[in-house]
N, C-alpha and C positions, 0 to 999 in steps of 0.2 A: 314690722320690727320697732323696737324701742329706738326713739331718736336721742341723740346725745351731742352736747358740745363740750370740749376740752378745753379748759383754761389752765395754762402753766407756762411760765416764762421760759422753760427750757424745751427747745425744740426736740430734742432726743427723747424726753419724757412723753412728749405728745405723740410722737411717731411710734414709740413702743406700745403706748397704751392704745392708740388707735389701731394698730396691727393686731393686738391681742383681742380687742373687742370684736374686730371684723372677722378674724380667723376663727374664733370660737362663735360666731354668730350670735353675739350678745346685744349689740347696739349698731345702729347705723349712725356714723359720726358725720353730722350735717355741717359742722364748723369747729374751727380751732381759734383760740385767743392766746396771745402772749403777754397781755396785760390785763388789768382790771376793768379799765374803762371799756376795751374793746369786748370783753366778756359780758358785761351789762347790755351793750348795744346789740350783740349777737343773739343773745337771749331773747331780747324784746323783738328782734326781727323774726327769728326762726320758731321761737315758743317750743323748745325740745321738751321731752318728757324728762331728762335728766342732764344736770350740769355737773360734771367732774371739776372740782374747783380746788387749786392749790391756795394757800394762804399767803405766802410771800410774793405778790404779784406788784410789778411796778404801776405807775399812775393811779391805781386804786387797789387798797389792800384787801385781801381776800374776804375779810370779815365785813368789810364795807360793801363788797360785791354781794355777799350772803344777804346783808339787809335790803338793799336795792332790788335784787331779783326776787326775794320774797314779797316786797312791796308791789312790784310792777307785773310780775308773773308768778303767781302763787302757785299755779299748777305745775310749775318746773320744780322736780325734787332735786335737791341739792346734796351731792355726795363729796365730802371733804377728802382729798388724797394729799397728805401732808408728811412731812418729815417731823413735825413737832408732835411729841407725845406728852407735853407738860400740861398740867391741868387747866390753867387759865385759857389757853387756846381751845381745849377740847370742851370745856363747860360752855365757854361764850359762843362757840360755834353751834352746840346742840341747843342752848337756851335761844339761840337767834333763828332756829328752825332747819338746821341741817339735818337731813335723814340718816346719814352715815357719816362716820369718820374712820377712814381707812390710812394706816401708816403706809407710806412709800416702802417699797420692798416686800409688800404683801404678795402672796402667790396668786396666780390667775384664778386658782379655785375660790380663793376667798373674796375676790373682787367679783365673780360670778354669783357667790352666795349673797354678797352685799346688793347687788343688783335685782336679785329675786325678792329679798326682804323689802327692799325700798318700793319696788314697783307694787308690791302687796301691801303697802301703807304701814310697814313696820320699820323701826330703826335697827342700824346695824352698826356695831363697834368693832373694830379689830380686837381680837382677843386679850392683849395686854391691858387694853383700856377698860374692858366691860365692868368689872366689879367695882373699882373706886370711882368711876365716871358716874355709874348709876347712884351710887352711894352719896356722891358729892352733889348731884342733881336733887335727890330727895332731902339732902340735909341743909343745904344753903338756899336761902330764899333769893328770888331774882332780884335785881336792882330796879324796882319800878320808878325810881326818881332819877334815871339816867338822863343827864342833860342833853345826850345826843339825841334823844327821842324829840326834843323841841325843834328840831332843825329839819328843813324840807330837804327832799332828795337832792335838789341843785346846791343848796347849802353845804350838804354833807360832801358833795363832789368837789366843791370849792375848798372846804376844810382840808380835805385829802391833799389836794395839789398844793395848797398854801404851806401845808405841813412839810411837804417835800422840797419847799423852796422856791416854788414857782411865784413870780410876781403877777400883778394884774394883767399885763398884756399877754403873758405866758398863759395864765389861766383861761383867758378870752379866746386865746387862739385854740386850745385844746377842746374848749367846750362850745365853740362857735357862738360865742356871745361878744357884746362889746366890752372894752376894758372898764367902762363906767359901770356896767351891769355887774362885772366881775367885783369891782369896788364895793358896790352896794351889798352884794351877798357876803362879801369878807366882812363889812362893818356890822351887818345884821347878825351874822353867826357868832362874831366876837361879843356883841352885846348879850345875846341869848345864853352863851356860855359864861359869861362873867369874866371875860378875858381882856387884857389890855394890850399886849404887844405880841410881837411875832414869836419871841421866846416863850411867852405864856402859851401860845397856840401850839408850838412844837411839843412843849412838855405835856400838854393835855392830850395830844395825839399819841405820845410815846406810852402814857398811862393807859390809854383805851386800847393799845395794840394796833393803831392805824399804821404807825410807822416803827422801826426799830431804831434803838439809840446808837 
């Protein structure tokens, strides 16, 4: 059976999705994550075939989880399950390698169809998104000069935590590194991104959708 990890910060959502996947015999849920950092760690541990991923996750935004999982576990196919149906989220997720984008509130039959499509190597979009998302993908070139691409995986994690207001000791505790190493990562990422202050860092993270304003 297809193995899956569920990443959503609402326990009731995870329980409901897990129950549906189990009852319909669609997937075997091997783990659940309530935040983005845990999601990345669990995917690297279990190497599931599918990751069901919410975008609004604490500790590491869903889009950043998507980037990191694609880099470390490319065999895991990522299915976004989100309340956001606005263009920037959808297009960024698809361009970053998500195989499906499903709106919360979708029927179980739609999720089952999405799993079939994704495991067959095809993309799936909830019906309200399909036409305009495909048009947007084909009409707008990807940003090949995205400064985020210059950061290492660890620097991106430090960026996320710093943008959420964590200081160096707090970052060090969450990432199991020393405060001095956290400070070095912060200094390096600021230099690479051309930022000077914490305010600059937060504004950058908001523009990139890593945190909400």
